[in-house]
C-alpha positions, 0 to 999 in steps of 0.5 A, spaced: 500 500 500 502 506 497 502 512 502 499 519 500 505 524 501 503 531 502 508 537 499 511 542 503 506 547 500 500 544 503 503 544 510 505 552 509 498 553 507 495 549 513 500 553 517 498 560 514 491 558 516 492 556 523 496 563 524 490 567 521 485 563 525 490 565 531 490 572 529 482 572 528 481 568 535 485 574 539 482 579 535 475 577 537 477 576 544 477 584 544 470 585 541 464 585 546 460 580 543 456 578 550 454 571 551 457 568 544 464 569 546 465 562 549 461 559 543 466 563 538 472 562 541 470 554 541 469 554 534 475 557 532 479 552 537 475 546 533 477 549 527 484 549 529 484 542 532 481 540 526 486 542 521 492 539 526 488 533 526 487 532 519 494 534 516 499 534 521 497 528 524 495 525 517 488 523 519 486 525 512 489 520 508 489 514 514 485 508 514 478 507 516 479 504 522 484 510 524 478 514 523 473 510 527 478 510 533 479 518 532 471 519 532 471 514 538 475 518 542 471 524 540 465 521 542 468 519 549 470 526 550 463 528 548 460 524 553 465 526 559 463 534 557 456 532 557 457 529 564 461 534 567 456 540 564 450 536 567 454 535 574 455 543 574 448 545 572 445 541 577 450 543 583 445 548 586 439 543 586 440 540 593 440 545 599 444 541 605 
């Protein structure tokens, strides 16, 4: 099985996109967007993490099993975040 090799131009473009997204993240940090601040910050973070995972960790040209394992890890992370948020949201329900 032959491996797909990405040229240096691809890595330069991904790096430029990561730098641009970082500058956008910092720029939005100085703007008062109210309650959307966390949502926009997380969206930028997900976009940057996706680029790193797909290109620098070579998931874009991996086998289906590797992709399934990565998605299973993300699913498990989602479960942990949901359980943590459920605990945090219900902290005030009991008064001792």
